[in-house]
LOMI-380800 format. One record per residue: chain; residue in three letters; x, y, z of N, C-alpha, C, O in turn. Coordinates in pm, 1 decimal, decimal comma. Each point is the difference from the previous one (the first is absolute). Layout:
// residues N
(atom A ALA (X Y Z) (X Y Z) (X Y Z) (X Y Z))
...
// end
This chain:
// residues 211
(atom A MET (6784,6 -5148,9 -2355,8) (-4,3 -72,4 -118,3) (35,1 123,4 -117,8) (-15,4 120,9 16,9))
(atom A THR (58,6 -178,6 -119,8) (2,0 79,8 -122,4) (-132,2 -38,3 -85,5) (-39,6 -116,2 -8,9))
(atom A PRO (-27,7 232,2 -56,4) (-120,0 -35,6 -64,5) (71,7 -42,0 -143,9) (117,5 26,1 -25,7))
(atom A SER (-211,3 -97,8 -66,7) (42,7 -26,6 -136,0) (-6,4 88,1 -46,0) (-49,5 92,8 64,0))
(atom A GLU (100,7 -67,1 -216,8) (-16,9 87,6 -86,3) (-155,4 38,9 -3,4) (-35,8 116,8 15,5))
(atom A THR (-58,7 -227,0 -37,7) (-116,7 26,5 -46,6) (-41,7 58,6 136,1) (-80,0 90,9 -22,2))
(atom A GLY (101,3 -106,0 151,9) (-51,5 92,9 78,0) (51,6 116,1 3,4) (-72,2 85,5 51,4))
(atom A GLU (185,1 -47,8 -92,9) (76,3 116,3 16,1) (-84,6 64,8 -122,6) (-40,3 113,4 25,8))
(atom A ASP (13,5 -151,6 -124,3) (-86,7 95,0 -89,5) (-122,0 12,2 54,1) (-53,3 108,0 -25,4))
(atom A TYR (-15,6 -190,2 98,5) (-119,8 37,9 54,1) (17,0 115,8 85,6) (-66,9 100,9 -22,2))
(atom A LEU (148,5 -105,5 116,4) (-1,3 115,0 83,5) (35,8 138,5 -59,0) (-50,8 105,9 37,0))
(atom A ARG (155,0 -121,3 -143,9) (33,1 122,5 -83,2) (-119,2 64,3 -32,9) (-16,3 120,1 21,7))
(atom A ALA (-103,1 -221,5 -93,8) (-87,8 55,0 -66,6) (-136,4 62,0 79,3) (-83,9 77,9 -45,3))
(atom A ILE (91,4 -140,0 180,0) (-136,3 70,6 69,0) (91,6 97,9 63,1) (-67,4 102,8 5,6))
(atom A ARG (193,0 -76,6 48,7) (28,4 84,2 49,0) (-9,8 145,5 -81,4) (-31,9 105,2 55,3))
(atom A LEU (60,8 -116,7 -178,8) (1,4 101,8 -98,7) (-138,9 64,8 0,5) (-18,2 119,4 -23,6))
(atom A ARG (-114,5 -241,1 63,2) (-126,3 38,8 22,5) (-22,8 94,6 124,4) (-107,3 53,3 28,4))
(atom A GLY (227,0 -41,1 41,8) (-31,3 51,8 144,1) (-60,3 -54,7 92,9) (-64,0 55,4 89,3))
(atom A ILE (88,4 -209,1 -112,4) (-59,4 -80,2 117,0) (98,0 -44,3 84,3) (103,0 -28,0 -61,5))
(atom A ASN (-97,5 12,8 170,5) (95,0 -38,9 112,2) (-35,8 -139,4 46,6) (-71,3 -19,1 98,5))
(atom A PRO (132,5 -95,4 -185,9) (-37,0 -135,0 70,5) (78,1 -41,9 115,8) (110,3 53,1 13,2))
(atom A GLU (-143,6 -128,7 62,6) (52,6 -59,9 126,2) (-12,1 -169,8 -52,5) (-75,0 -84,2 49,2))
(atom A VAL (151,9 68,5 -139,4) (11,8 -142,7 -50,1) (123,3 -60,0 13,7) (97,3 69,5 -29,3))
(atom A THR (-78,5 -183,0 67,0) (131,6 -68,6 32,0) (-3,2 -112,2 -81,3) (-95,7 -77,3 2,9))
(atom A PHE (219,1 56,7 -96,1) (-5,3 -109,0 -112,4) (107,1 -94,8 79,8) (77,2 38,6 87,8))
(atom A TYR (-88,6 -151,8 -131,2) (86,0 -84,4 42,0) (20,5 -104,0 -130,2) (-64,2 -17,1 -103,7))
(atom A SER (176,1 -39,2 155,7) (67,8 -111,5 -146,8) (-83,6 -112,5 10,3) (-13,6 -68,5 101,3))
(atom A PRO (-43,2 51,5 -212,0) (-53,0 -147,0 27,0) (104,7 -129,7 -6,2) (-14,8 -115,6 39,6))
(atom A SER (100,0 166,1 -89,8) (125,7 -111,0 12,8) (79,5 -4,1 171,1) (88,5 -78,2 34,9))
(atom A GLY (-134,7 156,2 25,6) (43,6 50,8 115,0) (-59,4 -109,0 122,3) (-94,7 -72,4 -30,9))
(atom A PRO (142,1 65,2 142,9) (-62,6 -39,7 109,3) (-160,4 92,2 56,5) (-36,3 116,1 -18,7))
(atom A ALA (-13,9 -206,7 75,9) (-160,7 68,5 29,1) (54,2 115,8 115,9) (85,5 -30,7 83,0))
(atom A PRO (-139,4 150,8 -88,2) (19,4 75,4 122,1) (-63,7 -69,3 123,6) (-64,1 -104,5 11,1))
(atom A GLU (103,5 197,2 76,8) (-17,9 -59,6 148,6) (-175,2 61,0 34,6) (-39,3 107,2 -45,8))
(atom A LEU (-27,2 -176,2 111,7) (-143,3 33,5 -8,9) (-3,0 95,7 124,0) (25,8 -66,2 100,5))
(atom A ASP (-45,7 184,0 -74,3) (-5,9 57,5 150,3) (-162,4 -10,2 20,9) (-71,2 69,2 -72,8))
(atom A THR (23,3 -138,2 152,4) (-108,3 0,8 35,8) (-76,1 104,2 108,0) (-116,3 9,1 39,2))
(atom A ARG (242,0 66,1 -10,3) (-42,7 109,1 127,7) (-29,1 94,2 -66,9) (-66,1 77,1 69,5))
(atom A GLN (86,4 -21,3 -219,2) (-48,6 110,0 -52,9) (-131,9 30,9 17,7) (-77,2 -92,9 24,0))
(atom A GLN (31,0 217,6 -31,8) (-147,2 35,2 -0,8) (0,2 107,0 -94,0) (96,2 70,3 -31,3))
(atom A PRO (-250,2 -63,2 -23,8) (3,2 85,8 -89,6) (-28,4 153,4 63,9) (-65,1 23,9 101,7))
(atom A GLU (124,4 61,9 -179,5) (-11,8 145,2 76,6) (-165,7 42,4 6,7) (-90,9 -10,9 -82,3))
(atom A LYS (97,1 61,7 213,5) (-144,3 62,8 26,9) (-29,9 148,2 -63,2) (72,4 99,5 4,9))
(atom A PRO (-179,3 -112,5 -55,4) (-48,6 162,9 -54,0) (3,9 78,3 85,3) (8,1 -30,1 119,1))
(atom A ALA (-13,8 163,8 -170,7) (7,8 98,8 127,3) (-149,9 15,2 57,8) (-102,9 -24,8 -62,8))
(atom A ASP (110,4 62,1 170,2) (-133,3 -12,1 89,6) (-98,1 106,7 -51,2) (-17,1 112,7 46,5))
(atom A GLN (-40,9 -167,2 -146,1) (-112,3 117,1 -61,3) (-126,7 0,2 96,7) (-61,2 106,8 0,1))
(atom A THR (7,0 -214,9 88,5) (-82,2 8,4 59,2) (2,9 119,2 118,8) (-99,8 68,2 23,2))
(atom A SER (221,2 -52,5 45,8) (2,7 105,8 91,5) (-0,2 111,2 -82,1) (-59,8 91,8 56,2))
(atom A THR (94,6 -66,1 -147,4) (21,5 134,3 -52,7) (-139,2 26,5 -56,8) (-42,4 115,5 -2,4))
(atom A SER (-21,2 -204,6 -37,5) (-144,8 38,9 -36,1) (-86,5 24,5 98,3) (-89,4 83,4 -14,5))
(atom A SER (102,5 -139,8 104,9) (-71,2 3,1 137,4) (41,6 138,8 44,8) (-90,9 82,8 5,6))
(atom A GLY (186,1 -52,3 19,8) (47,0 148,9 11,1) (-47,0 105,1 -71,3) (-23,8 107,6 54,8))
(atom A GLU (7,8 -125,8 -169,5) (-55,4 107,2 -110,6) (-156,6 7,7 42,5) (-57,5 103,3 34,1))
(atom A THR (9,8 -210,0 -41,1) (-154,9 -2,9 53,2) (-27,3 61,7 104,0) (-80,6 93,1 0,4))
(atom A SER (151,1 -139,7 118,2) (-36,2 88,7 133,8) (35,2 150,4 -18,8) (-76,8 93,2 24,1))
(atom A LEU (190,4 -84,3 -65,6) (25,0 185,7 -27,2) (-142,7 51,7 -73,2) (-60,7 98,7 41,5))
(atom A GLU (15,5 -179,9 -157,1) (-114,0 74,2 -75,8) (-110,3 -24,2 76,0) (-101,3 61,8 -32,6))
(atom A ALA (94,3 -141,6 132,9) (-111,8 1,1 89,7) (-2,1 100,2 111,2) (-106,5 42,9 44,3))
(atom A ARG (216,4 -7,3 -1,3) (9,9 118,8 101,9) (-41,0 116,6 -99,8) (-100,0 67,1 25,6))
(atom A TRP (173,8 -42,8 -135,7) (-38,7 125,6 -61,7) (-155,5 31,1 -43,1) (-48,7 112,8 -7,7))
(atom A ILE (-20,6 -239,7 -19,2) (-143,0 14,6 -7,2) (-81,3 49,7 129,1) (-73,1 98,7 7,2))
(atom A PHE (103,0 -188,1 89,1) (-31,9 32,6 134,7) (-13,6 134,6 49,3) (-97,5 48,2 57,7))
(atom A GLY (230,7 18,8 -93,7) (22,6 119,2 45,4) (-81,5 131,5 -60,2) (-51,9 94,6 59,1))
(atom A LEU (62,6 -130,2 -216,9) (-59,6 129,1 -59,4) (-165,9 -73,1 26,8) (-81,6 86,9 -30,8))
(atom A ILE (14,3 -207,1 74,1) (-141,9 34,1 30,8) (-24,8 47,6 104,2) (-103,8 64,0 16,5))
(atom A ALA (215,1 -88,0 104,3) (-7,5 70,7 114,6) (-11,5 152,9 -29,7) (-103,6 58,0 32,3))
(atom A VAL (200,1 5,9 -89,1) (-4,5 141,6 -2,5) (-86,9 62,2 -71,1) (-19,5 120,4 16,7))
(atom A THR (-44,8 -190,4 -104,9) (-125,9 44,0 -98,9) (-128,7 -1,9 107,1) (-89,8 83,8 -7,5))
(atom A LEU (92,6 -198,3 116,0) (-109,0 8,4 75,6) (8,6 102,7 120,7) (-103,9 20,8 62,7))
(atom A LEU (213,2 40,6 -28,0) (32,2 93,0 94,8) (-2,2 147,2 -74,2) (-18,2 103,9 63,4))
(atom A ALA (39,5 -108,4 -210,3) (-47,3 128,6 -45,5) (-142,6 33,5 -36,1) (-42,0 114,7 -15,6))
(atom A LEU (-48,2 -256,7 0,6) (-122,5 14,9 -10,8) (-70,2 51,6 135,8) (-87,0 87,0 -3,0))
(atom A ILE (125,4 -139,1 105,7) (-61,9 19,8 138,8) (39,5 153,4 24,2) (-82,0 73,0 55,7))
(atom A LEU (222,3 -16,4 -101,8) (21,3 111,5 53,3) (-64,4 102,1 -87,5) (-26,2 112,0 43,9))
(atom A PHE (-0,7 -148,4 -170,0) (-115,7 93,4 -64,5) (-143,1 -4,9 49,0) (-83,1 89,8 -13,2))
(atom A LEU (67,8 -194,7 65,3) (-171,7 -15,1 29,1) (8,7 98,3 172,2) (-90,4 76,9 32,8))
(atom A PHE (169,6 -93,1 23,3) (9,8 93,0 140,7) (33,9 121,3 -53,8) (-77,3 81,3 50,6))
(atom A ILE (170,0 -12,1 -144,9) (-45,3 141,9 -37,7) (-110,1 32,7 -26,9) (-46,3 102,5 49,9))
(atom A ARG (-26,0 -179,5 -135,5) (-104,1 24,3 -69,3) (-124,7 10,3 63,5) (-84,2 89,6 -6,8))
(atom A PHE (85,4 -209,5 78,1) (-130,6 9,9 87,5) (6,5 -3,6 159,9) (-96,5 12,7 75,4))
(atom A GLY (218,0 -30,9 -42,4) (42,2 -18,4 161,5) (-23,1 148,5 56,2) (-53,4 22,3 108,6))
(atom A ALA (101,1 78,0 -197,8) (19,6 146,6 95,3) (-148,9 15,9 1,9) (-35,1 2,3 118,0))
(atom A GLY (-59,3 8,7 -192,1) (-141,9 39,0 6,0) (-93,0 -80,5 134,2) (-71,3 52,9 85,3))
(atom A MET (102,4 -187,9 -105,1) (-81,5 -50,2 128,4) (63,9 22,4 107,6) (-79,2 8,9 93,9))
(atom A SER (220,0 8,7 -53,2) (47,1 40,2 138,3) (-69,8 137,9 35,5) (-26,2 33,5 115,5))
(atom A ILE (-2,3 46,1 -233,7) (-71,6 157,0 36,3) (-137,2 -31,0 41,1) (-61,6 53,9 91,9))
(atom A THR (17,2 -153,8 -176,1) (-145,8 -16,6 35,0) (-10,1 -35,4 151,5) (-70,2 69,1 73,8))
(atom A PHE (138,1 -173,8 -28,2) (3,9 -82,0 114,7) (3,2 101,5 110,9) (-84,2 5,7 89,6))
(atom A LYS (188,8 74,7 -102,6) (34,2 124,4 91,4) (-95,9 73,5 14,9) (-31,5 34,2 114,0))
(atom A GLY (-32,3 4,7 -213,1) (-119,4 78,6 16,4) (-106,5 -46,5 67,9) (-55,3 83,2 72,0))
(atom A ASP (-7,1 -234,2 -74,5) (-91,2 -49,3 66,4) (35,3 -15,6 149,0) (-92,9 1,9 80,7))
(atom A ALA (207,4 -15,7 -41,4) (54,2 -25,2 114,5) (-19,7 124,4 95,9) (-19,7 5,2 121,4))
(atom A LYS (33,2 104,2 -228,8) (-34,0 154,9 88,5) (-109,7 21,9 7,4) (-31,7 86,8 81,4))
(atom A ASN (-70,1 -149,4 -156,2) (-138,3 38,0 -14,2) (-88,6 -135,1 9,8) (-20,5 -64,7 -102,7))
(atom A PRO (-28,2 25,6 219,2) (-62,4 -142,7 12,3) (-141,7 24,7 -57,7) (-73,1 -98,9 5,8))
(atom A ASP (22,0 205,4 -57,7) (-107,3 14,5 -33,9) (-18,6 22,0 -151,6) (-98,9 35,2 -64,2))
(atom A SER (220,1 -65,7 28,4) (24,2 6,3 -186,0) (-65,9 -124,7 -53,6) (-74,5 11,8 -97,3))
(atom A GLN (92,2 -113,8 144,0) (-53,9 -141,3 -37,0) (-165,6 -18,2 6,8) (-59,1 -91,0 -58,1))
(atom A ARG (-0,6 185,4 132,8) (-155,1 41,3 -1,0) (-37,2 75,7 -104,4) (-114,3 -13,1 -43,6))
(atom A LYS (209,2 111,1 -18,4) (-57,2 59,0 -105,1) (-50,0 -24,8 -132,4) (68,0 -70,2 -74,9))
(atom A SER (-153,6 107,5 44,2) (-51,4 -39,1 -160,0) (110,9 38,3 -98,7) (97,2 67,0 34,7))
(atom A PRO (-117,2 -115,0 -165,7) (97,5 14,0 -126,5) (-24,4 146,7 -29,4) (-112,1 39,5 32,0))
(atom A LYS (186,1 40,7 -81,1) (10,7 124,1 -16,8) (-120,9 24,5 -134,6) (8,9 -53,7 -110,4))
(atom A GLY (-108,9 139,1 150,1) (-105,0 32,4 -69,9) (-145,4 -93,5 23,7) (-110,3 26,0 -48,0))
(atom A LEU (139,2 -119,2 119,4) (-106,7 -108,4 33,2) (-23,1 30,4 167,1) (85,0 -19,9 86,9))
(atom A GLY (-229,4 76,1 -64,8) (-47,5 12,6 136,0) (47,8 151,6 38,2) (5,8 35,6 117,7))
(atom A GLU (30,3 57,0 -234,1) (37,6 125,3 77,9) (-117,3 85,3 -93,2) (-36,9 -25,1 -114,7))
(atom A ALA (-9,5 139,1 210,4) (-88,9 77,2 -65,9) (59,1 84,8 -105,9) (119,3 29,2 -7,7))
(atom A PRO (-225,3 12,7 -83,7) (60,8 78,3 -109,0) (28,6 170,8 62,2) (-42,6 51,4 103,4))
(atom A VAL (111,1 -6,1 -187,6) (3,3 150,7 70,8) (-126,3 70,4 -10,8) (-37,0 69,3 94,7))
(atom A TRP (-14,9 -76,9 -172,3) (-171,4 77,3 27,6) (-50,0 -39,1 123,1) (-57,1 85,7 67,4))
(atom A ALA (71,0 -233,9 -12,1) (-62,5 -32,3 113,1) (81,6 50,8 105,8) (-52,2 -42,2 103,2))
(atom A GLU (143,7 104,5 -76,7) (92,7 54,4 98,4) (-35,4 105,3 59,0) (-35,3 79,0 -87,6))
(atom A ARG (20,9 -15,6 227,8) (-8,6 120,6 41,3) (-127,2 85,6 -35,0) (7,2 119,9 -26,9))
(atom A LEU (-132,2 -196,7 29,7) (-101,6 34,4 -37,8) (-71,5 90,9 103,9) (-104,4 55,2 -34,7))
(atom A GLY (151,7 -36,7 154,8) (-58,4 116,8 86,7) (-111,5 -102,9 50,0) (-16,1 -113,4 -45,1))
(atom A SER (-58,6 174,7 148,0) (-102,5 -16,7 77,7) (-132,4 12,7 -96,1) (8,6 73,0 -98,8))
(atom A LEU (-107,6 -129,5 120,9) (-140,6 40,6 -64,7) (-39,3 149,0 43,5) (-28,3 84,8 -84,7))
(atom A ASP (28,6 -59,2 216,9) (-25,9 145,6 22,7) (60,1 97,0 -41,8) (-38,6 116,7 6,5))
(atom A GLU (180,4 -173,4 -72,6) (108,5 120,9 -35,7) (-69,1 9,3 -153,4) (-19,7 112,3 -46,5))
(atom A ILE (-14,3 -223,8 -26,2) (-40,6 42,8 -122,4) (-148,6 45,7 1,9) (-44,5 35,7 -109,1))
(atom A LEU (-42,6 -31,1 220,8) (-121,3 45,5 -13,1) (56,5 155,6 -10,9) (-22,5 71,5 -97,7))
(atom A ARG (90,8 -35,2 200,7) (15,3 148,2 -16,4) (86,5 80,1 -83,9) (21,1 120,3 14,8))
(atom A MET (29,8 -199,3 -108,1) (52,8 57,5 -146,0) (-96,8 102,6 -40,6) (-121,4 -19,9 -5,9))
(atom A ARG (179,8 129,6 -21,7) (-89,3 80,3 -87,9) (-2,0 -25,4 -139,7) (-105,1 15,7 -62,1))
(atom A ASP (232,6 -61,5 -7,5) (18,1 -48,8 -128,0) (-88,9 -136,8 -26,5) (28,5 -112,5 40,8))
(atom A ARG (-99,1 135,9 -89,2) (-108,4 -102,5 1,9) (51,6 -119,5 -115,7) (-44,4 -114,1 12,6))
(atom A ARG (103,4 134,0 -82,2) (70,3 -70,0 -123,0) (108,8 -85,0 41,8) (30,8 -107,5 -51,3))
(atom A GLN (33,5 173,8 164,4) (89,2 -69,6 54,1) (-34,6 -108,7 82,1) (61,5 -106,7 -3,1))
(atom A ALA (-190,3 137,3 101,6) (-53,9 -47,9 91,1) (-53,3 -150,3 -78,7) (34,3 -111,3 39,7))
(atom A LEU (-110,2 132,4 -139,5) (-45,7 -87,4 -67,4) (104,8 -132,6 -53,8) (-20,1 -120,9 -11,1))
(atom A VAL (130,1 201,5 -13,2) (106,6 -127,9 -68,0) (13,8 -57,0 163,1) (-34,9 -115,7 23,2))
(atom A LEU (79,2 189,0 70,4) (51,4 -71,0 131,5) (-105,4 -77,0 13,7) (31,2 -118,4 -13,1))
(atom A LEU (-169,1 139,4 38,7) (-114,3 -76,4 73,3) (-12,8 -118,2 -103,1) (-3,1 -108,9 57,3))
(atom A ALA (-4,5 102,3 -186,2) (43,5 -145,6 -76,0) (69,7 -51,4 13,1) (-7,5 -116,0 -40,6))
(atom A ARG (149,2 169,4 118,0) (113,5 -81,3 5,5) (-0,3 -95,9 149,9) (51,8 -110,8 14,1))
(atom A LYS (-129,9 194,4 94,4) (-18,9 -1,0 119,1) (-86,7 -164,5 -1,0) (39,8 -104,2 52,1))
(atom A ALA (-156,1 125,5 -122,8) (-91,7 -99,5 -11,2) (39,2 -114,3 -74,7) (-48,4 -108,9 31,0))
(atom A LEU (124,5 117,4 -119,7) (45,2 -103,2 -46,0) (110,7 -91,7 57,5) (29,6 -114,2 -35,2))
(atom A THR (22,5 188,8 128,9) (122,5 -53,7 53,3) (-49,3 -99,2 129,4) (30,8 -117,0 22,8))
(atom A SER (-123,0 213,1 55,8) (-85,9 -72,3 88,2) (-71,9 -136,7 -31,9) (-8,4 -96,3 76,2))
(atom A THR (-44,5 107,7 -211,4) (-92,6 -124,0 -39,5) (71,0 -95,4 -33,1) (-39,7 -114,6 21,2))
(atom A VAL (167,5 140,4 -83,9) (90,3 -111,0 -49,0) (71,8 -69,3 160,1) (14,2 -121,6 12,2))
(atom A ALA (12,7 188,8 64,6) (61,8 -55,7 127,8) (-93,2 -63,0 72,6) (37,1 -94,7 69,3))
(atom A ALA (-176,5 133,3 -69,9) (-79,0 -74,3 56,9) (-59,8 -120,6 -42,2) (-78,7 -65,4 68,5))
(atom A ASN (129,2 27,6 -218,7) (-32,3 -142,0 -51,3) (147,2 -61,3 6,3) (25,1 -96,2 -72,6))
(atom A GLY (59,2 140,8 144,8) (123,2 -85,0 0,2) (78,3 -9,8 -115,1) (61,9 -104,0 -22,6))
(atom A VAL (-55,9 219,1 -68,3) (76,9 17,9 -119,3) (129,2 50,2 6,3) (13,2 106,6 60,2))
(atom A LEU (88,0 -160,1 -109,9) (127,1 70,6 23,2) (40,2 30,5 -151,1) (24,6 -72,3 -96,6))
(atom A MET (-28,8 234,3 120,6) (12,2 88,3 -144,1) (154,9 -36,6 -23,6) (80,5 -41,8 83,2))
(atom A GLN (-58,4 73,1 -239,9) (131,2 9,4 -17,1) (54,9 136,0 -29,9) (-79,9 93,4 -6,7))
(atom A ARG (199,4 -73,5 -10,7) (48,3 102,2 -28,7) (-30,4 95,4 -106,3) (-1,8 122,9 7,7))
(atom A SER (-26,4 -212,9 -128,2) (-12,7 24,3 -130,7) (-147,2 59,6 -20,3) (-39,9 82,2 -82,5))
(atom A TRP (-26,3 -148,3 181,6) (-151,6 37,0 -45,6) (-48,9 140,2 -17,9) (53,6 103,7 39,0))
(atom A THR (-160,2 -118,8 -102,0) (-97,1 157,0 -31,7) (-103,0 -61,7 89,4) (-13,1 -111,8 49,9))
(atom A ALA (-65,8 239,7 -46,4) (-153,3 14,8 92,0) (-75,8 -91,6 -96,9) (-99,8 -42,2 58,3))
(atom A ARG (106,7 3,4 -161,5) (-92,9 -76,0 -93,8) (62,9 -157,2 32,6) (-75,1 -97,0 10,4))
(atom A ASP (194,5 89,0 1,2) (74,9 -136,2 41,8) (-96,5 -61,1 116,4) (-75,8 -96,9 3,7))
(atom A ALA (116,4 206,0 97,1) (-54,1 -52,1 124,8) (-157,8 -3,3 25,6) (-39,4 -70,2 93,2))
(atom A LEU (-50,4 139,0 -166,9) (-110,6 -18,6 -21,2) (-46,3 -93,3 -54,7) (-118,4 -25,6 21,7))
(atom A ARG (207,1 -70,4 -125,3) (-29,7 -128,2 -64,3) (13,8 -106,7 85,1) (-51,0 -108,7 -27,2))
(atom A HIS (122,1 130,1 139,6) (46,8 -128,7 116,7) (-110,2 1,8 107,0) (-10,3 -97,2 74,8))
(atom A ILE (-73,1 202,5 -63,2) (-99,9 -3,6 83,8) (-107,1 -97,5 14,0) (-93,6 39,4 -69,5))
(atom A PRO (61,4 -161,7 134,5) (-116,7 -89,1 -53,4) (-117,7 55,1 -36,4) (-15,6 107,4 58,1))
(atom A GLU (-74,6 -135,8 -130,4) (-126,6 51,5 -44,2) (-94,3 1,7 123,6) (-81,9 89,3 21,4))
(atom A LYS (98,0 -174,0 40,1) (-115,4 -22,0 110,4) (20,0 115,2 126,2) (-65,2 5,6 104,3))
(atom A GLN (187,6 92,6 -153,0) (18,0 93,8 98,7) (-131,8 99,6 -6,7) (-46,2 32,3 -109,5))
(atom A GLY (-3,9 8,1 217,2) (-107,7 143,6 -22,0) (43,1 80,8 -28,7) (120,9 14,8 17,9))
(atom A HIS (-212,1 97,7 -88,8) (9,0 123,2 -33,5) (119,2 10,8 -107,8) (56,7 106,1 -26,0))
(atom A LEU (-22,4 -246,8 -41,1) (90,2 46,1 -118,6) (-1,8 89,3 -106,8) (97,6 60,0 -45,0))
(atom A ASP (-237,2 -52,4 -1,9) (-55,5 87,3 -88,1) (39,8 141,6 43,7) (49,5 84,9 -74,0))
(atom A SER (-73,3 -73,3 183,5) (19,3 147,2 83,1) (170,3 28,1 -52,6) (34,5 76,3 -90,3))
(atom A LEU (38,1 -145,6 159,6) (165,0 -9,4 6,4) (46,7 15,0 -174,4) (89,8 72,9 -42,3))
(atom A ARG (-160,0 -144,7 -22,5) (10,2 -18,0 -151,7) (2,0 168,7 -61,2) (87,8 57,3 -64,4))
(atom A ALA (-230,3 -4,0 116,5) (-33,9 130,8 -55,9) (95,7 118,0 34,8) (28,6 96,1 -71,5))
(atom A LEU (19,1 -128,2 211,4) (80,2 115,4 67,1) (144,8 -42,2 -84,7) (39,5 83,7 -81,2))
(atom A VAL (28,7 -191,3 94,9) (120,9 1,8 -115,9) (6,9 63,8 -78,2) (81,6 90,2 -19,2))
(atom A LEU (-205,3 -139,9 -70,2) (8,6 85,2 -159,0) (-7,0 115,7 9,0) (66,8 63,6 -81,6))
(atom A SER (-156,5 20,5 191,7) (3,6 135,6 7,4) (99,1 53,1 26,7) (17,2 115,0 -40,5))
(atom A SER (77,4 -177,1 114,2) (135,5 60,8 62,7) (81,7 -12,6 -117,7) (80,6 92,4 -11,6))
(atom A GLU (-77,2 -182,4 -82,2) (74,3 -13,7 -108,1) (-43,0 117,6 -101,9) (89,7 40,6 -73,9))
(atom A ARG (-214,7 17,0 62,4) (-27,5 89,2 -99,1) (48,4 141,2 53,7) (19,4 93,0 -78,3))
(atom A VAL (-0,6 -81,0 215,0) (39,3 142,6 58,0) (141,5 -15,9 -5,9) (67,3 97,2 -34,1))
(atom A GLN (-13,6 -202,5 61,6) (156,5 -13,4 -1,5) (79,1 3,5 -146,4) (115,3 38,7 -19,4))
(atom A PHE (-187,0 -77,6 -54,4) (81,9 -45,2 -131,6) (-85,1 98,0 -136,1) (65,1 26,6 -101,1))
(atom A GLY (-188,0 12,3 112,2) (-90,4 58,0 -77,4) (-32,3 128,0 60,8) (-112,8 38,5 -30,8))
(atom A GLY (198,2 63,9 132,3) (-55,8 83,7 44,7) (-125,7 71,6 23,7) (-24,7 118,8 -20,9))
(atom A ARG (-69,7 -234,9 80,0) (-134,7 17,7 7,6) (-24,1 82,6 130,5) (79,1 -25,4 90,8))
(atom A ASP (-167,1 112,4 -67,6) (-49,4 55,0 110,4) (-80,7 -65,4 86,0) (-72,9 -75,1 -64,8))
(atom A VAL (49,0 67,7 197,1) (-63,7 -64,8 100,2) (-103,0 122,5 70,8) (38,0 111,9 34,4))
(atom A SER (-165,4 -161,9 -24,4) (-75,5 139,2 54,0) (-7,0 -72,5 169,1) (29,2 -117,0 24,6))
(atom A GLU (-65,9 199,2 57,3) (-4,3 -47,9 147,7) (-93,2 -102,2 -6,8) (37,6 -100,4 60,5))
(atom A ASP (-172,5 88,7 -125,9) (-120,4 -92,0 12,8) (47,1 -146,2 -60,6) (-47,9 -111,6 20,1))
(atom A GLU (159,7 153,2 -101,9) (48,3 -147,9 -84,2) (98,6 -71,0 104,6) (5,4 -122,3 13,7))
(atom A PHE (60,0 200,1 47,1) (93,8 -56,9 99,5) (-72,7 -35,4 131,5) (37,9 -99,4 61,9))
(atom A ARG (-144,4 177,7 -13,3) (-67,4 -56,2 98,6) (-69,9 -148,7 -1,8) (-10,8 -85,1 88,2))
(atom A ALA (-37,1 89,7 -240,7) (-69,2 -127,0 -39,6) (113,4 -139,0 -8,6) (-33,1 -109,9 44,7))
(atom A HIS (142,9 130,1 -96,5) (102,6 -101,6 18,9) (36,2 -30,0 137,1) (28,5 -113,1 39,4))
(atom A VAL (-30,5 225,3 37,3) (37,6 -25,6 127,8) (-141,8 -83,8 89,5) (17,7 -82,4 89,8))
(atom A ASP (-112,1 113,7 -124,8) (-112,9 -104,6 79,4) (0,8 -147,7 -50,1) (-16,8 -101,5 67,6))
(atom A SER (44,9 114,5 -228,2) (-35,1 -148,6 -40,3) (122,2 -83,0 52,1) (-12,1 -121,4 16,2))
(atom A CYS (119,0 180,3 7,5) (121,7 -112,7 28,1) (19,1 17,7 161,5) (92,9 -57,5 56,8))
(atom A LYS (-181,1 136,3 10,9) (17,2 -35,6 146,1) (8,6 -136,0 76,5) (80,6 -24,3 89,8))
(atom A PRO (-181,9 -66,2 -141,8) (42,6 -134,3 26,2) (136,0 -18,5 -11,5) (65,6 -18,5 102,5))
(atom A LEU (-2,3 20,9 -231,0) (121,4 -62,4 12,8) (110,7 91,6 95,4) (109,6 -47,2 30,2))
(atom A LEU (-147,7 166,8 7,5) (90,8 61,9 71,4) (12,4 -12,9 135,5) (87,1 57,6 65,1))
(atom A ALA (-183,2 -142,0 -12,4) (-29,0 -34,0 135,1) (112,3 -21,9 89,3) (63,8 -102,0 -26,4))
(atom A GLY (-24,8 166,6 119,6) (78,2 -26,6 83,4) (161,2 33,0 -59,9) (106,4 -34,8 51,3))
(atom A ALA (-125,4 101,5 -157,7) (140,9 82,3 -78,4) (26,4 135,5 75,7) (-85,2 88,9 -0,9))
(atom A SER (185,2 -77,8 55,3) (56,7 122,2 77,2) (40,7 110,3 -96,1) (47,3 105,1 43,1))
// end
């Protein structure tokens, strides 16, 4: 059908505006057009499947990023702490008694309480100043052990003395011996034979059984 002049003017106007009309004009004086009931409107593009595909791809990216982050975190923790733990476990396997050891510094005798020698060796020493120092350490160490006190590595003689229960017998004699030994060791004081023998006699009960 040929559109009327008015229709042509309308089409010309909208085409100048960049509009592509899909309009068909029929002459009002002509017969009615045939009705085609079989025609269906054009279906829009399948946006649902496209959107679903994009969402699925985005979800895979997020999941992959999370997985990589977790793996990196596990690897960091293993490198940071795993190696040290494995070394500790190997050491325990080689030494079954290591689990029964006290923590470092706890339950270990101080340096001054080690290798004191026997009581007879101390009594035979000609240097009474050194003999008095060793006698005080010997008596103090024996008394602490007799009371079940575990000395720490950092303890001084006075620290060990403070941890002895007050009910301990001859505690005053032990304190006097420790103080005299400090004056000899740190103050350069001399020791007479009579003074040395007096300390030995007063502390003999504490040294009973000491070899």
